[in-house]
N, C-alpha and C positions, 0 to 999 in steps of 0.2 A: 018368191020363194026359190026360183031356180039359181037365181044370181047368188044368193047367200050359200046354197049347196057348192056352187062352184068356187067361191071364196074359200069355203070350209076344205073342200076337197085339194084346192091349190094349196092352202097352208100347209096341210098335212104331206102332201107331196113334196111340196119345196124343201119342208123339214127334213123328210125322210133322204131326199137327194141331196142335201146339205150335209146329211150324216156319211152318206156313202162317198161324196167328193170332199173330204175334210179340207177345209181352209176356203172353200167357196159359199160361205153363208152369207147372205146379203142383209141381215136383220128380218124382223117379220115381213114387212111390207114388201121387201126384195123376194123373200122366199114364197109369197103368195104369188108374184108376179111369175116367178121363174116356175111354180107350181102349175099355173094356170095356162102359160105358153106351153109347159111340159104336157098338160093335158091335152092341148090341141096337137101337139106333136105325137103324143101316144095315140090319141084316138085317131088320126090320119094314118099312122103306120100299122097299128094293129086291129083297129074297128071291132069286131066282135070274136077275136082270136081267142081271147081267155075263157075257158070254161066257167070261171068263177064270176058270175055276172053281180049285176047291182052296185053297191058301194064299194065292196072289196075289189072287183074288178076295174071300177073307175080309178080307185087309189092306185091300184098297180100299175095300169096303163099310164097313168098321169106321172107317177113315180120314174118309171123308165124313159119316159119322155123328157122329163126334168134331168134326169142323169145325161141324157143324150145331148140337152142345151147346155148343161153345164159343161160337158166334155167339148163340146165346141167352142164356147167362151174360153175355156182353158188354152184351146188350140190358138185362138185369136190374140189371146194376151201375151203369150210368148214373144 
């Protein structure tokens, strides 16, 4: 069940990051991948910093991590 939640959170985080970074959507599978990698980045950077725990905290940290990832991708793509 953990992998399913990771995919769902990754999809939501990837979608939200794609909305923040207009023009950097990668389709459903790409957004899930960006969201999962973003969740890893967000978890590494923030750990348990967010006071809102559970699902909402995971989505927030994954989205922030995904936005950071998209920012780095945009710098490399230049």
